[in-house]
C-alpha positions in Angstrom: 11.1 30.9 -13.7 12.5 34.3 -14.5 10.9 37.7 -13.8 7.7 38.7 -15.6 8.3 41.0 -18.6 8.0 44.7 -18.0 4.5 45.9 -19.1 5.9 49.0 -20.7 8.2 46.9 -22.9 5.3 44.7 -24.0 3.2 47.8 -24.8 6.1 49.2 -26.8 6.4 46.0 -28.8 2.6 46.1 -29.5 2.8 49.7 -30.7 5.8 49.1 -32.9 4.3 46.0 -34.5 6.9 43.8 -33.0 6.4 40.3 -31.5 8.1 38.1 -29.0 10.5 35.8 -30.8 9.0 32.5 -31.6 5.4 33.5 -30.7 4.2 33.1 -34.3 3.2 36.7 -34.8 4.0 38.4 -38.1 5.6 41.8 -37.5 3.9 43.3 -40.5 0.3 42.6 -40.2 -0.1 41.1 -36.7 -1.2 37.6 -37.9 0.2 34.2 -37.0 2.8 32.5 -39.2 1.5 29.1 -40.2 4.7 27.3 -39.4 4.7 28.3 -35.7 3.0 26.4 -32.8 1.8 29.1 -30.5 0.3 27.2 -27.5 3.4 25.2 -26.8 5.6 28.2 -26.9 3.5 30.5 -24.7 4.2 28.4 -21.6 8.0 28.8 -22.0 7.8 32.6 -21.6 8.4 34.0 -18.1 5.1 34.0 -16.1 2.9 37.0 -15.4 1.1 37.9 -12.2 -2.5 38.7 -11.4 -2.1 42.4 -12.2 -0.7 41.7 -15.7 -3.7 39.5 -16.4 -6.1 42.2 -15.3 -4.4 44.8 -17.4 -5.1 42.8 -20.6 -8.9 42.8 -20.0 -9.1 46.0 -22.1 -7.9 44.0 -25.1 -9.9 40.8 -24.6 -12.6 39.9 -22.2 -12.7 36.6 -20.2 -15.7 35.6 -22.3 -13.6 35.9 -25.5 -10.8 33.9 -23.7 -13.2 31.0 -23.5 -13.3 30.8 -27.3 -9.6 31.6 -27.8 -8.1 29.1 -25.3 -9.4 25.9 -26.8 -8.9 27.4 -30.3 -5.3 28.1 -29.7 -4.7 24.8 -28.0 -6.1 22.8 -30.9 -4.4 24.7 -33.8 -0.9 24.0 -34.7 -0.2 24.7 -38.4 -3.1 26.3 -40.2 -3.6 29.3 -42.5 -3.5 32.8 -41.1 -7.1 33.5 -41.9 -9.4 33.5 -38.9 -6.7 34.0 -36.3 -7.2 36.7 -33.6 -5.4 40.0 -33.9 -2.1 40.8 -32.2 -3.6 42.5 -29.1 -5.8 39.5 -28.4 -2.8 37.2 -28.9 -0.9 39.1 -26.2 -3.9 38.9 -23.9 -4.2 35.1 -24.3 -0.4 34.8 -23.9 -0.7 36.6 -20.6 -3.6 34.3 -19.6 -1.5 31.2 -20.2 1.4 32.6 -18.3 -0.8 33.6 -15.4 -2.6 30.2 -15.4 0.7 28.2 -15.3 2.1 30.5 -12.6 -0.9 30.0 -10.4 -1.0 26.3 -11.1 2.7 25.9 -10.2 2.1 27.7 -6.9 -0.9 25.5 -6.1 1.1 22.4 -6.9 3.8 23.5 -4.5 1.1 24.1 -1.8 -0.1 20.5 -2.3 3.4 19.1 -2.2 3.9 19.5 1.6 7.4 18.0 1.8 8.7 19.8 -1.3 10.0 16.6 -3.0 8.3 17.4 -6.3 5.7 14.7 -5.9 2.1 15.0 -4.6 1.0 11.8 -2.8 -2.5 10.5 -1.9 -1.9 11.7 1.7 -1.1 15.2 0.4 -4.4 15.2 -1.6 -6.4 13.9 1.3 -5.1 16.7 3.5 -6.0 19.2 0.8 -9.5 17.8 0.6 -9.9 17.8 4.3 -8.9 21.5 4.6 -11.5 22.4 2.0 -14.2 20.1 3.6 -14.4 18.0 0.4 -15.1 14.3 0.4 -12.1 12.1 1.0 -12.8 10.0 -2.1 -12.1 13.1 -4.3 -8.4 12.6 -3.4 -8.3 9.1 -4.8 -10.3 10.2 -7.9 -7.8 13.0 -8.5 -4.8 10.7 -8.2 -6.4 8.1 -10.4 -7.1 10.7 -13.2 -3.7 12.3 -13.0 -1.0 9.6 -12.3 1.2 8.4 -15.2 0.5 4.7 -14.7 -1.8 2.4 -12.7 0.9 1.5 -10.1 2.1 5.1 -9.4 1.3 6.4 -6.0 2.2 10.1 -6.6 2.0 12.7 -9.3 4.7 15.2 -10.5 4.3 18.7 -12.0 4.0 17.4 -15.6 1.1 15.2 -14.8 -0.5 18.0 -12.8 0.0 20.5 -15.6 -1.5 18.1 -18.1 -4.7 17.8 -16.1 -4.8 21.6 -15.6 -4.6 22.2 -19.3 -7.4 19.7 -19.9 -9.7 21.4 -17.4 -8.8 25.0 -18.2 -11.5 25.8 -20.8 -14.3 24.2 -18.6 -13.2 26.1 -15.5 -12.8 29.4 -17.3 -16.3 29.0 -18.8 -17.7 28.3 -15.3 -15.9 31.4 -13.9 -17.4 33.7 -16.5 -20.9 32.6 -15.5 -20.4 34.4 -12.2 -21.1 38.1 -11.7 -17.6 39.5 -12.2 -16.4 43.0 -11.6 -14.8 45.0 -14.4 -11.4 43.8 -13.3 -12.5 40.2 -13.7 -12.6 39.5 -9.9 -15.2 38.8 -7.3 -16.0 40.9 -4.2 -18.7 40.4 -1.6 -21.3 42.3 -3.7 -20.6 40.2 -6.8 -21.0 37.0 -4.7 -24.3 38.2 -3.3 -25.6 39.0 -6.8 -24.4 35.5 -8.0 -26.2 33.8 -5.1 -29.5 35.8 -5.8 -29.4 34.9 -9.5 -29.7 31.1 -8.7 -32.0 31.5 -5.7 -29.5 30.6 -3.0 -29.5 32.4 0.5 -27.8 35.7 -0.3 -26.7 37.1 3.0 -23.5 38.6 4.5 -22.5 35.5 6.4 -22.7 33.2 3.4 -20.8 35.7 1.2 -18.1 36.1 3.9 -17.9 32.3 4.2 -17.4 31.9 0.5 -14.7 34.5 0.4 -12.9 32.8 3.3 -13.2 29.4 1.7 -11.3 30.4 -1.4 -8.6 32.3 0.6 -9.6 35.8 -0.6 -6.8 38.4 -1.1 -6.3 41.1 1.5 -8.6 43.4 -0.3 -11.4 40.8 0.0 -11.4 39.8 -3.7 -11.4 36.4 -5.4 -9.4 36.1 -8.6 -9.6 33.4 -11.3 -6.6 31.7 -9.7 -8.4 31.2 -6.4 -11.5 29.9 -8.1 -9.5 27.6 -10.5 -7.5 25.9 -7.7 -10.7 24.9 -6.0 -12.3 23.6 -9.2 -9.2 21.6 -10.1 -9.8 19.4 -7.1 -13.3 18.5 -8.1 -14.2 15.4 -10.2 -15.0 16.0 -13.8 -18.8 15.4 -13.2 -18.9 18.1 -10.6 -17.5 20.6 -13.1 -20.7 20.2 -15.1 -22.8 21.6 -12.2 -23.5 25.3 -11.7 -20.3 26.7 -10.1 -22.3 28.9 -7.8 -24.0 25.9 -6.2 -20.8 23.9 -6.0 -18.9 26.8 -4.3 -21.8 27.6 -2.0 -22.2 24.0 -0.9 -18.5 23.6 -0.2 -18.2 26.8 1.7 -21.3 26.6 3.9 -22.2 22.9 4.1 -20.0 20.0 5.4 -20.3 17.5 2.6 -21.1 13.9 3.8 -19.5 11.3 1.6 -21.6 8.3 0.6 -21.1 5.2 2.7 -18.3 2.9 1.5 -19.6 -0.5 0.7 -17.9 -3.3 2.8 -17.3 -6.0 0.2 -17.4 -9.5 1.7 -15.1 -10.7 -1.1 -12.5 -8.1 -0.3 -12.5 -8.9 3.4 -12.3 -12.6 2.7 -9.4 -12.1 0.3 -7.6 -10.0 3.0 -8.2 -12.7 5.6 -6.9 -15.5 3.3 -3.9 -13.5 2.2 -3.0 -12.7 5.8 -3.5 -16.2 7.1 -1.5 -17.9 4.3 1.4 -15.4 4.7 1.6 -15.9 8.5 1.2 -19.7 8.3 4.0 -20.0 5.7 6.4 -17.8 7.6 5.6 -19.6 10.9 6.3 -23.1 9.4 9.7 -21.9 8.1 10.8 -20.1 11.2 9.4 -22.4 13.9 12.9 -23.7 14.9 14.0 -20.1 15.8 10.8 -19.6 17.8 11.6 -22.9 19.7 15.1 -21.7 20.6 13.7 -18.4 21.8 11.1 -20.2 24.0 13.7 -22.5 25.5 16.0 -19.5 26.4 13.1 -17.6 28.0 11.6 -20.6 29.9 15.0 -21.6 31.5 18.1 -20.1 32.9 20.1 -21.0 29.8 21.8 -18.2 27.8 21.6 -18.1 24.1 25.2 -19.4 23.5 24.6 -22.2 25.9 21.4 -23.2 24.0 23.4 -23.2 20.7 25.9 -25.6 22.1 23.0 -28.1 23.0 21.4 -28.0 19.5 22.9 -31.4 18.5 21.1 -33.0 21.4 17.8 -31.3 20.7 17.9 -32.1 17.0 15.7 -30.9 14.2 12.7 -32.8 15.4 12.9 -31.2 18.8 13.1 -27.8 17.3 9.8 -28.5 15.3 7.9 -29.5 18.4 4.7 -27.6 18.7 4.7 -26.7 15.0 1.2 -28.0 14.3 -0.7 -25.8 16.9 1.6 -22.9 16.0 0.8 -23.1 12.3 -3.0 -23.6 12.9 -3.0 -20.8 15.5 -1.2 -18.3 13.3 -3.3 -19.1 10.2 -6.6 -18.7 12.0 -5.7 -15.7 14.2 -3.8 -13.8 11.6 -6.4 -14.4 8.9 -9.1 -13.2 11.3 -6.9 -10.2 12.3 -6.3 -9.0 8.8 -9.9 -9.5 7.8 -11.1 -7.5 10.8 -8.4 -4.9 10.1 -9.7 -4.3 6.6 -13.3 -4.3 7.7 -12.6 -1.9 10.6 -10.8 0.6 8.3 -13.9 0.7 6.0 -16.2 1.2 9.0 -14.0 4.0 10.3 -13.9 5.7 6.9 -17.7 5.7 7.0 -18.1 6.8 10.6 -15.2 9.3 10.8 -14.1 10.3 7.3 -11.9 13.1 8.6 -9.6 10.9 10.8 -6.0 10.9 9.7 -4.7 7.7 8.0 -2.4 6.8 10.9 -5.2 7.0 13.4 -7.4 4.9 11.3 -4.7 2.3 11.0 -4.0 2.4 14.8 -7.7 1.9 15.8 -8.3 -0.8 13.2 -5.1 -2.6 14.2 -6.0 -2.5 17.9 -9.5 -4.0 17.3 -8.3 -6.7 15.0 -5.3 -7.7 17.2 -7.4 -8.1 20.3 -9.9 -10.4 18.6 -7.3 -12.3 16.5 -5.1 -12.9 19.5 -8.0 -14.3 21.6 -8.5 -17.0 19.0 -4.8 -18.0 19.0 -4.0 -18.2 22.8 -5.1 -21.8 23.2 -2.8 -22.8 20.3 0.0 -20.7 21.8 -0.3 -22.5 25.2 -0.1 -25.9 23.6 2.8 -24.8 21.3 4.9 -23.4 24.1 4.4 -26.4 26.4 5.5 -28.7 23.6 8.5 -26.5 22.8 9.6 -26.4 26.5 9.4 -30.3 26.6 6.5 -30.5 29.1 4.6 -32.7 26.8 5.6 -35.0 23.9 2.8 -34.5 21.4 -0.3 -32.4 20.7 -2.8 -35.0 22.0 -0.9 -35.4 25.3 -0.7 -31.6 25.7 -4.5 -31.2 25.2 -5.4 -33.9 27.7 -2.7 -32.9 30.3 -3.7 -29.2 30.2 -7.4 -30.0 30.5 -6.9 -32.5 33.4 -4.6 -30.3 35.4 -5.8 -26.7 34.7 -9.3 -27.2 33.3 -10.6 -25.1 30.3 -9.0 -21.9 31.8 -5.6 -23.5 31.4 -5.8 -23.0 27.6 -6.0 -19.2 28.3 -3.1 -18.9 30.7 -1.1 -15.8 30.0 -3.8 -14.0 28.1 -3.0 -10.7 29.8 0.7 -10.9 29.0 -0.1 -12.0 25.4 -2.4 -9.1 24.8 0.2 -6.7 26.3 2.7 -8.1 23.8 0.5 -8.4 20.7 -1.4 -5.2 20.8 1.6 -2.9 21.0 3.5 -5.1 18.6 0.9 -5.0 15.8 -0.2 -1.4 16.4 3.5 -0.2 16.5 4.5 -2.6 13.7 1.7 -1.6 11.3 2.3 2.2 11.9 6.1 1.8 11.7 5.8 -0.2 8.5 3.5 2.4 6.9 5.6 5.3 7.9 8.9 3.6 7.0 7.5 2.7 3.6 6.6 6.4 3.0 10.0 7.5 4.2 11.7 5.1 1.8 9.6 6.3 -1.1 10.4 9.9 -0.2 14.2 9.2 -0.1 14.1 7.2 -3.4 11.5 9.4 -5.0 9.7 6.4 -6.6 7.5 3.5 -5.7 9.2 0.7 -3.9 10.1 -2.6 -5.6 8.6 -5.8 -4.1 11.9 -6.8 -2.5 12.2 -3.3 -0.9 8.7 -3.6 0.5 9.7 -6.9 2.1 12.9 -5.4 3.5 10.9 -2.5 5.1 8.4 -5.0 6.5 11.3 -7.1 8.0 13.0 -4.2 9.7 9.7 -2.8 11.1 8.7 -6.2 12.5 12.1 -6.8 14.0 12.3 -3.4 15.8 8.7 -3.8 17.1 9.6 -7.3 18.4 12.6 -6.1 20.4 10.6 -3.4 22.1 7.9 -5.9 23.2 10.3 -8.6 24.3 9.6 -8.1 28.1 5.9 -9.0 27.6 7.0 -12.0 25.5 9.2 -13.2 28.4 6.4 -12.9 30.9 4.0 -14.8 28.5 6.5 -17.6 28.1 7.1 -18.0 31.8 3.4 -18.0 32.6 2.5 -20.5 29.8 5.4 -22.9 30.6 4.9 -22.8 34.4 4.2 -26.3 35.9 0.5 -27.2 35.5 -1.6 -26.3 38.5 0.9 -23.6 39.7 -0.8 -20.2 40.3 1.1 -17.5 38.4 0.5 -13.8 37.6 2.3 -11.1 35.6 3.3 -9.3 38.8 4.8 -12.5 40.3 6.8 -13.2 37.1 8.1 -9.6 36.8 9.3 -9.6 40.5 10.9 -13.0 40.1 12.8 -12.0 37.0 14.0 -8.7 38.5 15.0 -10.3 41.8 16.9 -13.3 40.3 18.1 -12.1 36.8 17.9 -8.3 36.9 16.3 -6.0 34.3 18.3 -7.7 31.5 16.3 -10.8 32.2 13.2 -9.1 30.8 15.0 -9.0 27.4 16.0 -12.7 27.4 15.7 -14.1 23.9 15.6 -10.6 22.2 18.2 -11.6 19.6 16.5 -14.8 18.4 13.1 -13.0 18.7 14.4 -10.3 16.3 15.6 -12.8 13.8 12.4 -14.8 14.2 10.0 -11.8 13.9 11.9 -9.9 11.1 11.0 -12.5 8.5 7.5 -12.8 10.0 7.2 -9.0 9.7 8.3 -9.3 6.1 5.6 -11.9 5.4 2.9 -10.5 7.7 3.2 -6.8 6.8 4.7 -6.8 3.3 3.8 -10.3 2.2 0.2 -9.7 3.1 0.2 -6.5 1.0 1.9 -8.2 -2.0 -0.4 -11.3 -1.8 -3.5 -9.2 -1.7 -2.3 -7.2 -4.8 -1.6 -10.5 -6.6 -5.2 -11.7 -5.9 -6.7 -8.5 -7.1 -4.5 -8.6 -10.2 -5.5 -12.2 -11.0 -9.2 -11.3 -10.6 -8.9 -8.3 -12.9 -7.1 -10.4 -15.5 -9.7 -13.2 -15.4 -12.4 -10.6 -16.0 -10.6 -9.3 -19.0 
């Protein structure tokens, strides 16, 4: 940015009637040349610091700045009549330089990873630190971003918003009881509180100083105040700044409850169910190969050699209960996931995003999996060749094991599903953020799908041991008592630890596309539904 100009040199220029090149000041009479555009050029001059701003108050007061700032911003090429004199121009020039310097420093504070982009998560953390409602972060991003699909803002967008709000914030600052240097100390804060009938005591004044990160001398400058006001929605700027500051510093604001839209939850459930059912129907043969490897002593290469005997029809055995089970369970899971997130935002608005996703994913996975287990038992018994069709599988399971037979392997299934979906959703969210950080832009749809596939595949490999146990329990001969402990000891004794990872390769290639559809496909399908709805309204 360059070093700030030396105050003595600026003073000499003022006394000699000189001006800074390109600032639009006539050297002879101290008025503006009509051909120059002052506001745009001021921000290109090296920035000032707080002390330089304070030193100009002898030339122009902050009250006068309120009138000068919008005036200079709106004028571009007018007559010289009516323009402020040269000393006032230098004062306003310092104000612009100071304002941009403080704004740049605040932008860098918000940009936690230093990539030049402020994301929604960055804004949410900033709001949480200042005990402001979480919804302010979304409002700030929505007002500042360059387009509807952008998920972050750069310095140019931040500067544009800053310039729009500057006159309003400056006017609000001057309503406070300022010192001669244009700052606020504890005494000025107490006077300001008394003037509007708020509790004026030492504790409240100290809390308000701490809230705006007062300087070491216990003073609040315009920069401190403006950074706070920039984060507020436009409607809040219309309120008395003393009330707004006092409320934020001394009271924990409670956000209004987020309405749980039935339509939104149903759309989420439908999108999740369709995405999962489609991917299941396409990839069922790979799932059948995985099940046959896990349920027998065959290795994967040995199974490949027997594919001509099994045939395509054999690979699609159990596809009907598989598709129905995935549609119902995954639709229920995604619907509960969205509803749980909204409930958590209401109940615990300060929870980090990753914790909200983890808790919501846990609750939705447990309920969704419980619905799918009977379909999973039928599917795996058909895949393993125990029964020939769905009707035979239902009758045979009921006759030999009773109703509880449809829930065989529930413990192993939950031990597989809960870590898979919790880890998968978190891995997908974090991998997507990392990819956006590296590419410094929003991801294309195919890139989102690739991230979803990789996240699903890795989560699948990690949870393979539980998948092996579930398969062995569900495909055990009807009427045979089995438990997770018996299965684990049997595998370790006869096949070694590597036996717990049987079928990991086909499971990876089966789950990776499922992950792309379940994680990324669900997100893209939901966006498409919302887009269609908005277009139909228009």
